MMTF fields as JSON, N, C-alpha, C and O atoms, coordinates in Angstrom:
{
  "mmtfVersion": "1.0.0",
  "mmtfProducer": "UNKNOWN",
  "numBonds": 331,
  "numAtoms": 332,
  "numGroups": 83,
  "numChains": 1,
  "numModels": 1,
  "chainsPerModel": [1],
  "groupsPerChain": [83],
  "chainIdList": ["A"],
  "bondAtomList": [4, 2, 8, 6, 12, 10, 16, 14, 20, 18, 24, 22, 28, 26, 32, 30, 36, 34, 40, 38, 44, 42, 48, 46, 52, 50, 56, 54, 60, 58, 64, 62, 68, 66, 72, 70, 76, 74, 80, 78, 84, 82, 88, 86, 92, 90, 96, 94, 100, 98, 104, 102, 108, 106, 112, 110, 116, 114, 120, 118, 124, 122, 128, 126, 132, 130, 136, 134, 140, 138, 144, 142, 148, 146, 152, 150, 156, 154, 160, 158, 164, 162, 168, 166, 172, 170, 176, 174, 180, 178, 184, 182, 188, 186, 192, 190, 196, 194, 200, 198, 204, 202, 208, 206, 212, 210, 216, 214, 220, 218, 224, 222, 228, 226, 232, 230, 236, 234, 240, 238, 244, 242, 248, 246, 252, 250, 256, 254, 260, 258, 264, 262, 268, 266, 272, 270, 276, 274, 280, 278, 284, 282, 288, 286, 292, 290, 296, 294, 300, 298, 304, 302, 308, 306, 312, 310, 316, 314, 320, 318, 324, 322, 328, 326],
  "bondOrderList": [1, 1, 1, 1, 1, 1, 1, 1, 1, 1, 1, 1, 1, 1, 1, 1, 1, 1, 1, 1, 1, 1, 1, 1, 1, 1, 1, 1, 1, 1, 1, 1, 1, 1, 1, 1, 1, 1, 1, 1, 1, 1, 1, 1, 1, 1, 1, 1, 1, 1, 1, 1, 1, 1, 1, 1, 1, 1, 1, 1, 1, 1, 1, 1, 1, 1, 1, 1, 1, 1, 1, 1, 1, 1, 1, 1, 1, 1, 1, 1, 1, 1],
  "groupList": [{"groupName": "MET", "atomNameList": ["N", "CA", "C", "O"], "elementList": ["N", "C", "C", "O"], "formalChargeList": [0, 0, 0, 0], "bondAtomList": [1, 0, 2, 1, 3, 2], "bondOrderList": [1, 1, 2], "singleLetterCode": "M", "chemCompType": "L-PEPTIDE LINKING"}, {"groupName": "VAL", "atomNameList": ["N", "CA", "C", "O"], "elementList": ["N", "C", "C", "O"], "formalChargeList": [0, 0, 0, 0], "bondAtomList": [1, 0, 2, 1, 3, 2], "bondOrderList": [1, 1, 2], "singleLetterCode": "V", "chemCompType": "L-PEPTIDE LINKING"}, {"groupName": "GLU", "atomNameList": ["N", "CA", "C", "O"], "elementList": ["N", "C", "C", "O"], "formalChargeList": [0, 0, 0, 0], "bondAtomList": [1, 0, 2, 1, 3, 2], "bondOrderList": [1, 1, 2], "singleLetterCode": "E", "chemCompType": "L-PEPTIDE LINKING"}, {"groupName": "ARG", "atomNameList": ["N", "CA", "C", "O"], "elementList": ["N", "C", "C", "O"], "formalChargeList": [0, 0, 0, 0], "bondAtomList": [1, 0, 2, 1, 3, 2], "bondOrderList": [1, 1, 2], "singleLetterCode": "R", "chemCompType": "L-PEPTIDE LINKING"}, {"groupName": "SER", "atomNameList": ["N", "CA", "C", "O"], "elementList": ["N", "C", "C", "O"], "formalChargeList": [0, 0, 0, 0], "bondAtomList": [1, 0, 2, 1, 3, 2], "bondOrderList": [1, 1, 2], "singleLetterCode": "S", "chemCompType": "L-PEPTIDE LINKING"}, {"groupName": "THR", "atomNameList": ["N", "CA", "C", "O"], "elementList": ["N", "C", "C", "O"], "formalChargeList": [0, 0, 0, 0], "bondAtomList": [1, 0, 2, 1, 3, 2], "bondOrderList": [1, 1, 2], "singleLetterCode": "T", "chemCompType": "L-PEPTIDE LINKING"}, {"groupName": "GLN", "atomNameList": ["N", "CA", "C", "O"], "elementList": ["N", "C", "C", "O"], "formalChargeList": [0, 0, 0, 0], "bondAtomList": [1, 0, 2, 1, 3, 2], "bondOrderList": [1, 1, 2], "singleLetterCode": "Q", "chemCompType": "L-PEPTIDE LINKING"}, {"groupName": "ASP", "atomNameList": ["N", "CA", "C", "O"], "elementList": ["N", "C", "C", "O"], "formalChargeList": [0, 0, 0, 0], "bondAtomList": [1, 0, 2, 1, 3, 2], "bondOrderList": [1, 1, 2], "singleLetterCode": "D", "chemCompType": "L-PEPTIDE LINKING"}, {"groupName": "ASN", "atomNameList": ["N", "CA", "C", "O"], "elementList": ["N", "C", "C", "O"], "formalChargeList": [0, 0, 0, 0], "bondAtomList": [1, 0, 2, 1, 3, 2], "bondOrderList": [1, 1, 2], "singleLetterCode": "N", "chemCompType": "L-PEPTIDE LINKING"}, {"groupName": "GLY", "atomNameList": ["N", "CA", "C", "O"], "elementList": ["N", "C", "C", "O"], "formalChargeList": [0, 0, 0, 0], "bondAtomList": [1, 0, 2, 1, 3, 2], "bondOrderList": [1, 1, 2], "singleLetterCode": "G", "chemCompType": "PEPTIDE LINKING"}, {"groupName": "LEU", "atomNameList": ["N", "CA", "C", "O"], "elementList": ["N", "C", "C", "O"], "formalChargeList": [0, 0, 0, 0], "bondAtomList": [1, 0, 2, 1, 3, 2], "bondOrderList": [1, 1, 2], "singleLetterCode": "L", "chemCompType": "L-PEPTIDE LINKING"}, {"groupName": "PRO", "atomNameList": ["N", "CA", "C", "O"], "elementList": ["N", "C", "C", "O"], "formalChargeList": [0, 0, 0, 0], "bondAtomList": [1, 0, 2, 1, 3, 2], "bondOrderList": [1, 1, 2], "singleLetterCode": "P", "chemCompType": "L-PEPTIDE LINKING"}, {"groupName": "ILE", "atomNameList": ["N", "CA", "C", "O"], "elementList": ["N", "C", "C", "O"], "formalChargeList": [0, 0, 0, 0], "bondAtomList": [1, 0, 2, 1, 3, 2], "bondOrderList": [1, 1, 2], "singleLetterCode": "I", "chemCompType": "L-PEPTIDE LINKING"}, {"groupName": "ALA", "atomNameList": ["N", "CA", "C", "O"], "elementList": ["N", "C", "C", "O"], "formalChargeList": [0, 0, 0, 0], "bondAtomList": [1, 0, 2, 1, 3, 2], "bondOrderList": [1, 1, 2], "singleLetterCode": "A", "chemCompType": "L-PEPTIDE LINKING"}, {"groupName": "PHE", "atomNameList": ["N", "CA", "C", "O"], "elementList": ["N", "C", "C", "O"], "formalChargeList": [0, 0, 0, 0], "bondAtomList": [1, 0, 2, 1, 3, 2], "bondOrderList": [1, 1, 2], "singleLetterCode": "F", "chemCompType": "L-PEPTIDE LINKING"}, {"groupName": "HIS", "atomNameList": ["N", "CA", "C", "O"], "elementList": ["N", "C", "C", "O"], "formalChargeList": [0, 0, 0, 0], "bondAtomList": [1, 0, 2, 1, 3, 2], "bondOrderList": [1, 1, 2], "singleLetterCode": "H", "chemCompType": "L-PEPTIDE LINKING"}, {"groupName": "LYS", "atomNameList": ["N", "CA", "C", "O"], "elementList": ["N", "C", "C", "O"], "formalChargeList": [0, 0, 0, 0], "bondAtomList": [1, 0, 2, 1, 3, 2], "bondOrderList": [1, 1, 2], "singleLetterCode": "K", "chemCompType": "L-PEPTIDE LINKING"}, {"groupName": "TYR", "atomNameList": ["N", "CA", "C", "O"], "elementList": ["N", "C", "C", "O"], "formalChargeList": [0, 0, 0, 0], "bondAtomList": [1, 0, 2, 1, 3, 2], "bondOrderList": [1, 1, 2], "singleLetterCode": "Y", "chemCompType": "L-PEPTIDE LINKING"}],
  "groupTypeList": [0, 1, 2, 3, 4, 0, 5, 1, 6, 1, 7, 8, 9, 10, 2, 1, 3, 11, 12, 13, 0, 10, 1, 6, 12, 13, 9, 3, 14, 4, 4, 2, 12, 15, 12, 12, 4, 9, 4, 3, 16, 12, 8, 13, 16, 4, 12, 0, 9, 10, 0, 13, 10, 9, 12, 7, 8, 9, 2, 2, 12, 1, 1, 5, 13, 8, 9, 6, 7, 2, 8, 2, 13, 10, 8, 13, 12, 2, 2, 17, 10, 5, 16],
  "groupIdList": [1, 2, 3, 4, 5, 6, 7, 8, 9, 10, 11, 12, 13, 14, 15, 16, 17, 18, 19, 20, 21, 22, 23, 24, 25, 26, 27, 28, 29, 30, 31, 32, 33, 34, 35, 36, 37, 38, 39, 40, 41, 42, 43, 44, 45, 46, 47, 48, 49, 50, 51, 52, 53, 54, 55, 56, 57, 58, 59, 60, 61, 62, 63, 64, 65, 66, 67, 68, 69, 70, 71, 72, 73, 74, 75, 76, 77, 78, 79, 80, 81, 82, 83],
  "secStructList": [7, 3, 3, 3, 3, 3, 3, 7, 7, 7, 6, 6, 1, 1, 7, 2, 2, 2, 2, 2, 2, 2, 2, 2, 2, 2, 2, 6, 7, 1, 1, 3, 3, 3, 3, 3, 3, 6, 6, 3, 3, 3, 3, 6, 6, 7, 2, 2, 2, 2, 2, 2, 2, 7, 7, 7, 6, 6, 7, 3, 3, 3, 3, 3, 3, 3, 1, 6, 6, 2, 2, 2, 2, 2, 2, 2, 2, 2, 2, 2, 2, 6, 7],
  "xCoordList": [-64.381, -63.618, -64.452, -65.658, -63.793, -64.437, -63.63, -62.426, -64.326, -63.626, -64.267, -65.445, -63.467, -63.95, -63.231, -62.014, -63.997, -63.412, -62.945, -63.594, -61.811, -61.247, -60.637, -60.114, -60.704, -60.017, -58.774, -58.872, -57.611, -56.338, -56.228, -56.375, -55.968, -55.812, -54.509, -54.488, -53.44, -52.1, -51.352, -51.231, -50.844, -50.126, -49.061, -48.319, -48.988, -48.025, -48.243, -47.36, -49.404, -49.671, -48.856, -48.287, -48.809, -48.083, -46.656, -46.35, -45.792, -44.373, -43.718, -44.417, -42.414, -41.685, -42.066, -42.402, -42.023, -42.292, -43.741, -43.96, -44.746, -46.126, -46.385, -47.17, -45.733, -45.896, -45.305, -45.899, -44.15, -43.523, -44.446, -44.558, -45.097, -46.025, -47.238, -47.701, -47.753, -48.887, -48.528, -49.332, -47.341, -46.881, -46.779, -47.133, -46.297, -46.211, -47.595, -47.798, -48.545, -49.914, -50.486, -51.034, -50.361, -50.883, -50.213, -50.855, -48.936, -48.181, -48.627, -48.288, -49.383, -49.865, -51.005, -51.383, -51.547, -52.725, -52.395, -51.548, -53.078, -52.84, -53.597, -53.269, -54.594, -55.395, -54.557, -53.558, -54.991, -54.428, -55.065, -56.288, -54.239, -54.735, -54.188, -52.992, -55.081, -54.678, -55.196, -56.26, -54.426, -54.807, -55.073, -54.244, -56.239, -56.591, -56.672, -57.411, -55.903, -55.903, -56.005, -55.096, -57.116, -57.346, -57.472, -58.279, -56.684, -56.739, -55.646, -55.489, -54.894, -53.785, -54.166, -54.75, -53.829, -54.097, -52.766, -52.07, -52.419, -51.101, -51.262, -52.144, -50.415, -50.363, -49.965, -48.924, -50.784, -50.521, -49.319, -48.899, -48.767, -47.592, -46.306, -45.229, -46.428, -45.283, -44.912, -45.613, -43.817, -43.407, -43.088, -43.434, -42.438, -42.084, -43.331, -43.425, -44.275, -45.51, -46.285, -46.778, -46.399, -47.133, -46.426, -47.085, -45.112, -44.383, -44.647, -44.728, -44.778, -45.009, -46.397, -46.607, -47.343, -48.687, -48.705, -49.484, -47.865, -47.825, -49.141, -49.636, -49.703, -50.993, -50.811, -49.907, -51.687, -51.634, -52.691, -53.681, -52.462, -53.436, -54.726, -54.688, -55.857, -57.145, -57.584, -58.712, -56.716, -57.049, -57.931, -57.733, -58.902, -59.77, -59.187, -58.82, -59.116, -58.61, -59.625, -60.551, -59.444, -60.236, -59.258, -58.22, -59.601, -58.784, -59.607, -60.763, -59.004, -59.667, -58.886, -57.666, -59.603, -58.963, -59.721, -60.948, -58.963, -59.547, -58.82, -57.629, -59.554, -58.944, -59.645, -60.666, -59.078, -59.677, -59.863, -60.858, -58.934, -58.994, -59.231, -58.739, -59.986, -60.183, -60.834, -60.418, -61.834, -62.498, -61.579, -61.557, -60.83, -59.881, -58.806, -58.385, -58.362, -57.347, -57.863, -57.174, -59.067, -59.632, -59.81, -59.528, -60.275, -60.465, -59.149, -59.093, -58.09, -56.787, -56.221, -55.675, -56.344, -55.825, -56.632, -56.066, -57.942, -58.769, -58.442, -58.364, -58.252, -57.898, -56.593, -56.473, -55.626, -54.336, -54.442, -53.915, -55.107, -55.145, -56.089, -55.936, -57.058, -58.061, -58.072, -59.076, -56.974, -56.937, -56.935, -56.907],
  "yCoordList": [19.982, 18.941, 18.377, 18.173, 18.133, 17.526, 16.307, 16.223, 15.354, 14.181, 13.751, 14.007, 13.089, 12.659, 11.382, 11.27, 10.424, 9.21, 9.513, 10.257, 8.929, 9.138, 7.834, 7.055, 7.602, 6.473, 7.021, 7.87, 6.541, 7.034, 6.64, 5.47, 7.626, 7.395, 8.018, 8.821, 7.637, 8.106, 6.892, 5.877, 7.001, 5.871, 5.351, 6.13, 4.039, 3.354, 3.611, 3.328, 4.143, 4.386, 5.546, 6.326, 5.647, 6.754, 6.325, 5.837, 6.522, 6.28, 7.584, 8.553, 7.625, 8.757, 10.097, 11.038, 10.203, 11.496, 11.944, 13.093, 11.079, 11.515, 11.845, 12.742, 11.126, 11.434, 12.802, 13.578, 13.1, 14.402, 15.521, 16.56, 15.314, 16.321, 16.457, 17.569, 15.34, 15.371, 16.139, 16.929, 15.912, 16.62, 18.119, 18.936, 18.483, 19.902, 20.526, 21.644, 19.809, 20.331, 20.516, 21.572, 19.499, 19.579, 20.712, 21.369, 20.938, 21.964, 23.388, 24.316, 23.566, 24.911, 25.367, 26.539, 24.45, 24.759, 24.729, 23.956, 25.585, 25.636, 24.537, 24.231, 23.949, 22.898, 21.662, 21.392, 20.917, 19.592, 18.656, 18.616, 17.902, 17.02, 15.619, 15.438, 14.633, 13.24, 12.348, 12.588, 11.316, 10.28, 9.021, 8.608, 8.415, 7.185, 6.062, 6.145, 5.016, 3.822, 2.627, 2.363, 1.906, 0.813, 1.372, 2.268, 0.851, 1.32, 2.345, 2.75, 2.76, 3.689, 5.105, 5.323, 6.063, 7.475, 8.22, 8.219, 8.858, 9.49, 10.967, 11.332, 11.802, 13.223, 13.377, 12.869, 14.07, 14.239, 15.141, 15.266, 15.761, 16.611, 15.864, 16.458, 14.556, 13.72, 12.782, 11.804, 13.079, 12.25, 10.822, 9.868, 10.67, 9.326, 8.528, 7.331, 9.201, 8.53, 8.044, 6.916, 8.895, 8.51, 7.399, 6.526, 7.413, 6.341, 5.006, 3.964, 5.045, 3.81, 3.225, 2.028, 4.052, 3.549, 2.622, 1.67, 2.88, 2.037, 2.024, 0.956, 3.179, 3.286, 2.977, 3.502, 2.116, 1.718, 2.436, 2.939, 2.472, 3.008, 2.199, 0.969, 2.88, 2.217, 1.984, 1.552, 2.261, 2.064, 3.201, 4.362, 2.849, 3.869, 4.296, 3.471, 5.615, 6.198, 7.223, 7.585, 7.684, 8.784, 9.902, 9.671, 11.102, 12.275, 13.162, 13.474, 13.563, 14.46, 15.769, 15.793, 16.84, 18.139, 18.888, 18.829, 19.589, 20.344, 21.678, 21.727, 22.76, 24.08, 25.088, 24.801, 26.261, 27.394, 27.154, 27.602, 26.461, 26.242, 24.764, 24.268, 24.071, 22.623, 22.227, 21.247, 22.965, 22.61, 22.794, 21.96, 23.873, 24.114, 23.036, 22.595, 22.613, 21.571, 20.258, 19.617, 19.857, 18.611, 18.675, 17.704, 19.804, 19.94, 19.806, 19.137, 20.437, 20.379, 18.961, 18.494, 18.284, 16.919, 15.974, 15.11, 16.137, 15.286, 15.509, 14.553, 16.754, 17.057, 16.366, 15.84, 16.365, 15.74, 14.202, 13.566, 13.625, 12.168, 11.479, 10.288, 12.21, 11.563, 12.111, 11.996, 12.701, 13.306, 12.264, 12.607],
  "zCoordList": [-38.463, -39.125, -40.266, -40.134, -41.378, -42.533, -42.946, -42.702, -43.584, -44.09, -45.39, -45.641, -46.215, -47.513, -47.924, -47.784, -48.43, -48.999, -50.413, -51.148, -50.785, -52.116, -52.594, -51.798, -53.886, -54.49, -55.173, -56.059, -54.766, -55.297, -56.763, -57.117, -57.605, -59.039, -59.516, -60.449, -58.865, -59.218, -59.751, -59.065, -60.991, -61.58, -60.629, -60.031, -60.489, -59.627, -58.139, -57.33, -57.769, -56.35, -55.823, -56.586, -54.521, -53.903, -53.595, -52.508, -54.587, -54.411, -53.977, -53.681, -53.934, -53.357, -53.994, -53.274, -55.296, -55.943, -55.733, -55.348, -55.972, -55.708, -54.232, -53.926, -53.329, -51.902, -51.59, -50.841, -52.152, -51.919, -52.403, -51.752, -53.529, -54.049, -53.133, -52.881, -52.635, -51.716, -50.44, -49.947, -49.912, -48.71, -48.994, -48.143, -50.186, -50.555, -50.616, -50.141, -51.199, -51.287, -49.882, -49.568, -49.045, -47.674, -46.896, -46.075, -47.151, -46.448, -46.752, -46.017, -47.825, -48.174, -47.271, -47.286, -46.491, -45.684, -44.201, -43.754, -43.444, -42.001, -41.256, -40.109, -41.888, -41.249, -40.952, -41.617, -39.932, -39.685, -40.701, -40.832, -41.42, -42.475, -42.217, -41.986, -42.259, -42.03, -43.139, -43.708, -43.433, -44.386, -43.569, -42.759, -43.789, -43.08, -44.097, -45.078, -43.853, -44.692, -43.762, -42.975, -43.856, -42.916, -41.518, -41.272, -40.608, -39.22, -38.905, -37.754, -39.92, -39.699, -40.104, -41.165, -39.247, -39.479, -39.446, -38.431, -40.571, -40.71, -41.067, -41.845, -40.5, -40.821, -42.292, -42.708, -43.072, -44.504, -44.78, -45.93, -43.76, -43.932, -43.573, -43.524, -43.323, -42.944, -44.087, -44.348, -44.758, -45.89, -45.448, -46.144, -44.311, -43.839, -43.442, -43.711, -42.807, -42.423, -43.624, -43.635, -44.649, -45.852, -46.614, -47.179, -46.64, -47.305, -46.608, -47.259, -45.307, -44.547, -44.819, -44.627, -45.262, -45.546, -46.757, -46.788, -47.748, -48.936, -49.7, -50.061, -49.946, -50.628, -52.119, -52.769, -52.643, -54.045, -54.873, -54.343, -56.169, -57.106, -56.992, -56.948, -56.944, -56.819, -55.388, -55.151, -54.432, -53.016, -52.522, -52.88, -51.7, -51.113, -49.771, -48.935, -49.594, -48.355, -47.873, -48.599, -46.651, -46.11, -45.771, -45.152, -46.182, -45.869, -44.942, -45.229, -43.829, -42.891, -42.818, -42.982, -42.573, -42.391, -41.302, -41.218, -40.475, -39.38, -39.268, -38.963, -39.521, -39.411, -40.29, -40.915, -40.322, -41.002, -42.5, -43.07, -43.146, -44.591, -44.934, -45.947, -44.082, -44.229, -45.558, -46.175, -46.001, -47.259, -48.457, -49.362, -48.465, -49.545, -49.569, -50.639, -48.389, -48.296, -48.876, -49.669, -48.486, -49.012, -50.518, -51.219, -51.017, -52.46, -53.218, -54.249, -52.713, -53.384, -53.359, -54.359, -52.241, -52.14, -53.024, -53.693, -53.026, -53.877, -55.351, -56.124, -55.736, -57.131, -57.514, -58.62, -56.617, -56.914, -56.95, -57.863, -55.983, -55.865, -56.844, -57.114, -57.375, -58.229, -59.645, -60.348, -60.066, -61.416, -62.506, -63.688]
}
């Protein structure tokens, strides 16, 4: 399992369209991927779960991945969230 802290740099935070894209990116990988914000840990492949987090631009989150392609998954998510 690997984890990485990231500061979200997506204009207007994670609203519906950016969340849908994040779910698509996470869905390309076989690893289990979670987003941790505060005390909440949500499956990154769950659009409803991520919408409930209400992550804002500039917010620091932790992304964890566990599986065969965990490093590739973290790199892709970090590239998307911090562009």
